[in-house]
C-alpha positions in Angstrom: -8.9 13.9 33.6 -6.4 16.5 34.7 -3.1 17.0 33.0 -1.2 14.5 35.2 -3.8 11.9 34.7 -3.7 12.3 30.9 0.1 12.0 31.0 -0.3 8.7 33.0 -2.9 7.5 30.5 -0.5 8.3 27.6 2.3 6.2 29.3 -0.1 3.3 29.8 -1.2 3.4 26.2 2.4 3.3 25.0 3.1 0.3 27.2 0.1 -1.6 25.8 1.0 -0.8 22.2 4.7 -1.8 22.7 3.8 -5.0 24.5 1.2 -6.0 21.9 3.3 -5.3 18.8 6.3 -7.0 20.5 4.3 -10.2 20.6 2.8 -10.2 17.1 4.2 -7.4 15.0 2.3 -4.4 13.6 2.7 -0.7 13.1 4.6 0.7 16.0 6.4 4.0 15.4 3.5 5.9 13.9 1.1 5.0 16.7 3.6 5.8 19.5 4.0 9.2 17.9 0.4 10.3 18.1 -0.6 9.2 21.7 -0.9 12.8 23.1 -2.5 14.0 19.9 -5.1 11.3 20.1 -5.9 12.1 23.7 -6.3 15.8 22.8 -8.6 15.1 19.9 -10.9 12.9 22.0 -10.8 15.4 24.8 -11.8 18.3 22.6 -14.2 16.7 20.1 -17.2 14.6 20.8 -16.5 11.4 18.8 -18.4 9.8 17.1 -20.8 12.8 16.7 -17.8 14.8 15.7 -16.1 13.0 12.9 -12.4 12.2 13.4 -10.8 10.8 10.2 -7.4 9.2 10.5 -5.4 9.0 7.2 -4.2 5.5 6.4 -5.2 4.3 9.9 -2.1 2.4 10.8 -1.3 5.2 13.4 -4.7 4.7 15.1 -3.8 2.2 17.7 -4.2 4.8 20.5 -7.6 5.7 19.0 -8.6 2.1 19.2 -7.6 1.8 22.8 -9.6 4.9 24.0 -12.7 3.9 22.0 -13.6 0.7 23.7 -11.2 -1.9 22.3 -8.7 -2.3 25.0 -9.9 -5.7 26.1 -9.6 -7.0 22.5 -6.4 -5.3 21.7 -4.3 -8.5 22.2 -6.1 -9.9 19.1 -4.7 -7.1 16.9 -4.0 -8.3 13.3 -4.9 -11.9 14.1 -7.5 -14.0 12.3 -10.9 -13.0 13.7 -9.3 -10.2 15.8 -9.0 -6.5 15.6 -7.9 -5.0 12.3 -4.5 -3.2 12.2 -6.3 -0.4 10.4 -9.7 1.3 11.0 -12.8 -0.8 10.5 -16.3 0.7 10.4 -17.9 -2.5 11.8 -15.5 -2.5 14.7 -16.6 0.8 16.2 -18.8 3.8 15.4 -15.7 5.9 16.1 -14.0 4.5 13.0 -15.5 6.8 10.4 -13.6 5.8 7.3 -11.7 2.6 6.4 -8.4 3.3 4.6 -5.1 1.5 4.2 -3.8 3.8 1.4 -2.4 7.2 2.3 -3.7 10.6 1.3 -7.5 10.0 1.3 -8.5 11.6 4.6 -9.0 15.2 3.5 -11.1 14.1 0.5 -13.3 12.1 2.9 -13.5 15.0 5.3 -14.5 17.5 2.6 -17.3 15.2 1.6 -18.5 14.6 5.1 -18.3 18.3 5.9 -20.3 19.2 2.8 -22.9 16.5 3.6 -23.2 17.9 7.1 -23.9 21.4 5.7 -26.5 20.2 3.2 -28.3 18.3 5.9 -28.3 21.2 8.3 -26.2 19.5 10.9 -23.7 21.1 13.3 -20.9 18.6 14.2 -17.2 19.1 13.5 -15.2 17.2 10.9 -11.5 16.6 11.6 -9.0 15.0 9.3 -5.6 13.8 10.7 -3.0 13.4 7.9 0.7 12.8 8.1 3.3 14.9 6.3 4.2 11.7 4.3 0.6 11.2 3.2 0.4 14.9 2.2 2.7 14.1 -0.8 -0.2 12.1 -2.3 -1.7 14.1 -5.1 -5.3 13.7 -4.0 -4.4 15.4 -0.7 -3.7 18.6 -2.6 -6.7 18.2 -4.8 -8.8 18.0 -1.6 -7.1 21.0 0.0 -7.7 23.0 -3.1 -11.4 22.0 -3.2 -11.9 22.7 0.6 -10.4 26.1 0.2 -12.8 26.8 -2.7 -15.9 25.6 -0.8 -14.9 27.5 2.4 -16.8 25.0 4.5 -16.0 24.5 8.2 -13.3 21.8 8.3 -10.3 21.1 10.5 -7.2 19.4 9.1 -4.5 18.3 11.6 -1.1 17.9 9.9 0.8 15.3 11.9 4.3 16.2 10.9 7.0 13.7 12.0 9.3 14.0 8.9 8.5 10.4 7.9 6.2 8.2 5.9 7.6 4.7 6.2 11.0 5.9 5.0 12.2 9.5 5.4 10.1 11.9 3.3 11.5 13.3 0.1 10.8 16.3 -2.1 10.1 20.0 -2.0 7.1 19.7 0.4 9.3 17.9 2.9 11.8 20.7 2.7 9.0 23.3 3.1 7.7 21.7 6.2 11.2 21.3 7.6 11.7 25.0 7.1 8.6 25.8 9.1 9.5 23.3 11.9 13.1 24.5 12.3 12.7 28.3 12.2 11.2 29.7 15.4 12.0 33.2 14.2 9.0 33.1 11.8 6.4 34.1 14.4 8.6 36.7 16.1 9.3 38.3 12.7 5.7 38.4 11.8 4.6 39.9 15.1 7.4 42.5 15.0 6.7 43.5 11.4 3.0 44.0 12.0 3.8 46.0 15.2 6.1 48.4 13.3 3.8 48.8 10.3 0.9 49.6 12.6 2.9 52.5 14.2 3.8 54.2 11.0 2.0 57.6 10.5 -1.0 57.4 8.3 -0.7 60.0 5.5 -3.6 59.7 3.1 -5.8 56.9 1.9 -3.4 55.9 -0.9 -0.6 55.4 1.6 -2.9 53.4 3.8 -3.7 51.0 1.0 -0.1 50.8 0.0 1.0 50.0 3.5 -1.7 47.3 3.8 -0.6 45.7 0.6 3.0 45.9 1.7 2.1 44.4 5.1 0.2 41.5 3.5 3.0 40.8 1.0 5.7 40.7 3.7 3.4 38.5 5.8 3.3 35.9 3.1 7.0 36.0 2.8 7.7 35.3 6.4 4.7 33.7 8.0 4.8 29.9 8.1 2.1 28.0 6.3 1.8 30.5 3.4 1.1 27.6 1.1 -1.9 26.5 3.1 -3.0 30.1 3.5 -2.9 30.5 -0.3 -5.1 27.5 -0.6 -7.7 29.1 1.6 -6.9 27.6 5.0 -6.3 29.4 8.2 -2.9 28.1 9.3 -2.1 27.5 13.0 1.2 26.2 14.2 3.6 24.7 14.5 2.4 23.1 17.8 4.4 20.8 20.0 2.6 17.4 19.8 3.6 16.4 23.3 2.5 19.5 25.3 -1.0 18.4 26.0 -2.1 21.7 27.5 -1.1 23.6 24.3 -2.6 20.9 22.1 -5.9 21.0 23.8 -6.0 24.8 23.9 -5.3 25.0 20.2 -7.8 22.4 19.2 -10.4 24.1 21.4 -9.9 27.3 19.6 -10.5 25.7 16.2 -14.0 24.7 17.2 -15.3 28.2 16.9 -13.4 29.1 13.7 -15.3 29.4 10.5 -14.0 27.9 7.2 -11.1 25.5 6.6 -8.4 25.4 9.3 -5.1 23.6 9.3 -3.3 22.8 12.6 0.3 21.9 12.1 1.4 19.5 14.9 5.1 18.4 15.3 5.5 14.8 16.5 8.2 12.2 16.6 7.8 8.7 15.2 8.4 6.1 17.8 8.0 8.6 20.7 8.5 7.0 24.1 10.4 3.9 23.0 14.1 4.5 22.6 14.8 1.9 19.8 12.0 3.3 17.7 13.0 6.9 18.3 16.5 6.1 17.2 15.5 4.2 14.1 12.0 5.1 13.1 12.5 3.6 9.6 13.1 0.1 10.9 10.5 0.4 13.6 7.6 1.5 11.4 6.4 -2.1 11.2 8.7 -4.3 13.1 8.7 -8.1 13.5 8.0 -9.5 17.0 10.7 -8.3 19.4 11.8 -8.2 23.0 10.3 -5.0 24.4 13.0 -4.8 27.1 16.0 -5.0 24.8 14.5 -3.9 21.5 16.0 -7.0 19.7 13.7 -8.4 17.0 13.2 -12.1 16.6 15.6 -13.5 14.0 14.4 -15.2 10.9 14.2 -19.0 10.8 17.6 -20.7 10.4 18.2 -21.7 6.8 15.2 -19.7 5.6 15.2 -19.1 1.9 15.8 -15.5 0.7 12.7 -13.4 0.1 11.4 -12.8 -3.3 12.0 -9.1 -2.8 15.7 -9.6 -1.9 16.2 -11.8 -5.0 14.5 -9.2 -7.2 16.7 -6.5 -5.7 20.0 -8.5 -6.2 19.0 -9.5 -9.7 18.1 -5.9 -10.6 21.5 -4.7 -9.5 23.3 -7.4 -11.5 21.3 -6.6 -14.6 21.9 -2.9 -14.2 25.7 -3.5 -14.3 25.3 -4.6 -17.9 22.4 -2.3 -18.9 23.2 1.3 -18.2 19.7 2.4 -19.2 18.1 0.5 -16.3 16.6 2.7 -13.6 14.4 1.9 -10.6 11.4 3.8 -9.1 9.6 3.5 -5.8 6.8 5.4 -4.2 8.0 5.8 -0.6 8.7 2.1 -0.2 12.5 1.8 -0.9 13.1 -1.0 1.6 9.8 -2.9 1.1 10.3 -3.1 -2.6 14.1 -3.7 -2.7 14.9 -0.4 -4.4 17.0 0.6 -1.4 19.5 -2.1 -2.3 19.6 -0.8 -5.9 20.0 2.8 -4.7 23.1 1.9 -2.6 24.8 0.7 -5.7 23.3 3.1 -8.3 22.1 6.2 -6.3 21.8 8.3 -9.4 19.6 5.7 -11.1 17.2 5.2 -8.2 14.2 7.5 -7.6 11.9 7.7 -4.6 8.9 9.9 -5.6 7.2 9.8 -2.2 3.6 8.6 -1.7 2.7 9.4 -5.3 2.0 6.3 -7.2 0.3 8.1 -10.1 3.3 10.3 -10.6 5.6 7.3 -10.3 4.0 5.6 -13.3 3.8 8.6 -15.6 7.4 9.6 -14.5 8.4 6.1 -15.6 6.6 6.7 -18.9 8.7 9.9 -19.4 11.9 8.0 -18.6 11.0 5.4 -21.2 10.2 8.1 -23.8 13.6 9.5 -23.0 15.3 6.2 -23.9 15.7 4.6 -20.4 14.4 1.2 -19.1 12.4 2.1 -16.0 11.4 -0.5 -13.4 8.5 0.6 -11.2 8.8 -1.5 -8.0 5.4 -1.4 -6.3 3.1 -3.4 -4.2 0.1 -4.9 -6.0 -2.3 -3.0 -3.7 -0.6 0.4 -4.4 -0.4 -0.1 -8.2 -4.3 0.1 -8.1 -3.9 3.7 -7.3 -2.2 4.4 -10.6 -4.5 2.4 -12.9 -5.4 5.4 -15.2 -1.7 6.2 -15.6 -0.9 2.5 -16.4 -3.6 2.6 -19.1 -3.2 6.1 -20.5 0.5 7.0 -20.1 2.1 3.6 -20.5 -0.3 1.1 -22.1 -1.7 3.2 -24.9 1.8 4.3 -25.9 3.2 0.7 -25.6 6.1 2.0 -23.6 8.7 -0.5 -22.3 8.0 0.1 -18.6 8.6 -2.9 -16.3 6.2 -3.2 -13.4 7.7 -5.2 -10.5 4.6 -6.1 -8.5 5.5 -7.2 -5.0 3.0 -8.5 -2.3 0.8 -10.1 -5.0 -1.7 -12.5 -3.5 -2.9 -12.9 0.1 -0.7 -10.8 2.3 -1.9 -11.6 5.8 -2.1 -9.3 8.8 -2.5 -6.0 6.9 -5.9 -7.3 5.6 -8.4 -6.0 3.1 -6.7 -2.9 1.9 -3.4 -4.6 1.3 -4.4 -7.9 -0.4 -2.8 -8.1 -3.8 -5.8 -9.9 -5.5 -6.7 -7.7 -8.5 -3.6 -7.0 -10.6 -4.1 -9.7 -13.2 -7.7 -8.6 -13.7 -6.9 -5.0 -14.2 -3.8 -5.5 -16.3 -4.8 -8.4 -18.5 -7.3 -6.4 -20.6 -4.7 -3.8 -21.6 -3.4 -4.4 -25.2 0.3 -5.0 -25.5 1.0 -6.0 -21.9 3.0 -9.1 -21.0 2.1 -10.6 -17.7 4.3 -13.0 -15.9 4.5 -14.8 -12.5 7.4 -17.0 -11.4 6.9 -20.4 -9.7 9.9 -19.7 -7.4 12.7 -17.2 -6.7 15.0 -18.7 -9.3 12.4 -18.2 -12.0 11.9 -14.6 -10.8 15.5 -13.9 -11.9 14.8 -15.3 -15.4 11.6 -13.3 -15.7 13.3 -10.0 -14.7 16.0 -10.6 -17.3 13.3 -11.4 -19.8 11.5 -8.2 -19.0 14.6 -6.1 -19.5 15.3 -7.8 -22.8 11.7 -7.2 -24.0 11.3 -3.7 -25.6 8.1 -4.1 -27.5 5.9 -2.9 -24.7 5.1 -2.9 -21.0 5.8 -6.0 -18.8 4.4 -6.8 -15.4 5.8 -9.5 -13.1 3.9 -10.4 -9.9 5.3 -12.3 -6.9 4.1 -13.0 -3.3 5.2 -11.6 0.0 7.8 -13.5 2.0 10.4 -16.1 1.5 11.0 -18.1 -1.7 10.7 -21.8 -2.1 14.4 -22.5 -1.4 15.6 -23.6 -4.8 19.1 -23.0 -6.1 19.6 -19.8 -7.9 20.9 -20.1 -11.5 22.4 -17.6 -13.9 19.4 -15.5 -15.1 18.4 -16.2 -18.7 15.8 -14.9 -21.1 12.6 -17.0 -21.3 10.6 -17.2 -24.6 7.5 -14.9 -24.3 4.3 -16.8 -23.9 5.8 -20.2 -23.3 4.6 -22.3 -20.4 6.5 -25.2 -18.7 5.2 -28.7 -18.5 6.4 -29.9 -15.1 4.8 -33.3 -15.2 2.9 -35.2 -17.9 -0.5 -36.7 -17.3 -3.5 -38.0 -19.3 -6.4 -37.7 -16.8 -6.4 -34.0 -15.7 -4.3 -30.9 -16.2 -3.3 -28.8 -13.2 -2.4 -25.4 -14.6 -0.9 -23.1 -12.0 0.1 -19.5 -12.3 2.9 -18.5 -9.9 4.3 -20.3 -6.8 1.2 -22.5 -6.4 2.8 -24.6 -9.1 4.6 -26.4 -6.2 1.3 -27.1 -4.5 0.0 -28.5 -7.8 3.0 -30.9 -8.0 2.3 -32.2 -4.5 -1.4 -32.6 -5.5 -0.4 -34.6 -8.5 1.7 -36.9 -6.3 -1.4 -37.5 -4.1 -3.5 -38.2 -7.1 -1.0 -40.6 -8.6 -1.4 -42.8 -5.5 -5.1 -43.1 -6.4 -4.4 -43.9 -10.0 -5.1 -40.5 -11.4 -2.4 -39.2 -13.8 -2.3 -35.4 -13.5 -0.3 -33.2 -15.8 1.2 -30.1 -14.1 1.8 -26.9 -16.0 3.7 -23.9 -14.7 1.9 -21.3 -16.8 4.5 -18.5 -16.4 2.4 -16.2 -18.5 -1.1 -15.0 -18.0 -0.7 -12.9 -21.2 0.0 -14.1 -23.7 -1.1 -17.7 -22.8 0.7 -20.7 -24.2 -2.3 -21.6 -26.2 -0.6 -24.5 -28.1 0.4 -26.4 -24.9 -2.9 -25.7 -23.2 -5.1 -26.7 -26.2 -3.1 -29.9 -26.6 -3.5 -30.8 -22.9 -7.2 -30.0 -22.8 -7.8 -32.1 -25.9 -6.1 -35.0 -24.2 -7.4 -34.7 -20.6 -10.7 -33.1 -21.4 -10.6 -31.5 -17.9 -8.3 -29.0 -16.1 -8.0 -27.1 -12.8 -6.5 -23.6 -13.0 -4.8 -22.4 -9.8 -4.0 -18.8 -8.8 -3.7 -16.6 -5.7 -5.9 -13.9 -7.2 -9.5 -13.0 -7.5 -11.3 -15.5 -9.7 -13.2 -12.7 -11.6 -11.0 -11.7 -14.5 -7.9 -13.6 -13.4 -5.7 -16.3 -14.9 -8.5 -18.9 -14.8 -10.7 -16.5 -16.7 -8.1 -16.2 -19.4 -8.0 -20.0 -19.8 -11.8 -20.2 -19.9 -11.8 -17.5 -22.6 -9.3 -19.4 -24.6 -11.2 -22.6 -24.4 -14.4 -20.9 -25.5 -12.6 -19.1 -28.4 -11.4 -22.5 -29.8 -14.6 -24.4 -28.9 -12.7 -26.9 -26.8 -14.9 -29.6 -25.2 -13.3 -29.6 -21.8 -14.4 -29.2 -18.2 -12.4 -26.5 -16.4 -12.5 -25.8 -12.7 -11.0 -22.5 -11.5 -9.4 -22.3 -8.0 -8.6 -18.8 -6.6 -10.1 -16.2 -4.4 -13.9 -16.1 -4.6 -16.0 -12.9 -4.8 -15.5 -11.7 -1.2 -13.4 -9.4 0.9 -10.4 -11.2 2.4 -9.9 -10.0 5.9 -6.6 -9.8 7.9 -5.2 -13.1 9.2 -2.9 -16.0 8.5 -2.5 -16.5 4.8 -2.4 -20.3 5.3 -5.9 -20.1 6.8 -7.3 -18.5 3.7 -5.4 -20.7 1.3 -7.0 -23.7 3.0 -10.4 -22.0 2.9 -10.1 -21.4 -0.8 -8.7 -24.8 -1.7 -5.3 -23.4 -2.7 -3.4 -26.2 -1.0 -2.2 -29.6 -2.3 -5.2 -31.2 -0.6 -7.6 -28.7 -2.0 -6.2 -28.9 -5.5 -6.3 -32.7 -5.4 -9.9 -32.6 -4.2 -11.0 -30.4 -7.1 -9.1 -32.5 -9.6 -10.6 -35.7 -8.1 -14.2 -34.3 -8.4 -13.5 -33.1 -11.9 -12.1 -36.4 -13.1 -15.1 -38.2 -11.5 -17.5 -36.0 -13.2 -15.7 -36.3 -16.6 -15.7 -40.1 -16.3 -19.4 -40.2 -15.5 -20.1 -38.0 -18.5 -18.1 -40.3 -20.8 -20.0 -43.3 -19.4 -23.3 -41.6 -20.0 -22.2 -40.6 -23.5 -21.1 -44.2 -24.3 -24.4 -45.6 -22.9 
């Protein structure tokens, strides 16, 4: 294609992305910003022989469209449809699957070194955003790549944003490069003047060369990357296709690590997204002609996140030591609400989950009460820090774990299905999950009042149940709540599935089966007294959780029953040992039996098996 045809193709790609995301939601701003960059990369490099690795992958909608997925693009993020991120089984052009930022350069260094050891000749290109570059492992990979000296191309897609505006010293550094066109002129003029100075002896030559190099690193953009061993090229306008193609073509013959700094704009080509890239990072369905997003359902209960944010603000009025931390997700976690009231007590550390946790540990050591507000999937990234820097020191850090459970359209990399299993083994931790938004308030107040060690509270994505909100109160640690008595079977639920358990108990009662319903509240410590009494009475129980079965809440109940030698049959409902794809959460809850009907079915089978066993024992 010539330049005019490529420009026409770019406009068509933007139209398809806008129309598709308008219907079903998705990641809009980041993908609109890299349309021309995507076309230039595929024009210059021979994918999939040349390996193009997109960091995170949520900005790769244009990449999907030009690699054979146009006709399926309408299924984006739908059950059984295209993933909103990259998927290796979708296309050979998707080299790496990643939903967490900052991994692309590490992948690329590994791929490049594997290429060298196998005697192959293809190119390896990593595309990483300036927001993702704040992730610690991105710098670890840059450092290693510079040490290895292998042929590698890193494209820095600089749009001044992650989801929210970028923060920190690196953001200021890149802004300085972007906004000072005098850099290149100064460098060229300096070198021209120094070259014309008379050469008077070898010592003077060496001095002048050192002087020239020192001044170069003072004025040339990209000195940080040059110091790490990369050849720096840029900044390059991300929308001048001719220049992009020319620059990328030049990198193919360069030896060693190269970094190409490309300036883009999040939301490019769609005025509402250009004007508010924060909101339009991942919008709800909207009218593409007007830019108006669909309103929420009338009378919809408040989200768990909004209740958390409001409660945190109220608690902070009485507790001056309370501070809040987010890792580049101020809106998604509710910390933005806290920051508007207490700006000096709110901290956005950028895409740096490991630092967020150890920073919280330092705040706790300094006498403050830090709340780390983070998605379940992203807390995984800081597991060592949770163990080493918080857990082993038994510091009173509060982990507010949002998006716990099945999250829907974002799919495998964002499912919050492992936090109980990776936190429960840690000595001294208290783990809680509310059955509704009202109980979330109580649990947050309980966590703030508890200073003996770390506390984690998990809650799901989306709206609450719609219950009245009471004045927050402190709950007794390790005490469950008996919601309904029963003698035939115990339904023990952890989190909001307690409401599904109550409905299941109602269905069972119509069949003459009396089911006790327990709102467990705590996965650690368990209410062993209540659970042991119930198991001794009913002799059978169903545990219910929206979490992986391996190591989860049900496992804790099984371990307790084994420890006390209880003669009871226990059926665990949760997520089986499989990857949960993107799609409607209701579909997966039905599939895994996490509905009133599924819970009632499991209880019915268990009661029937227990009765048969008693009859056999009596015979």
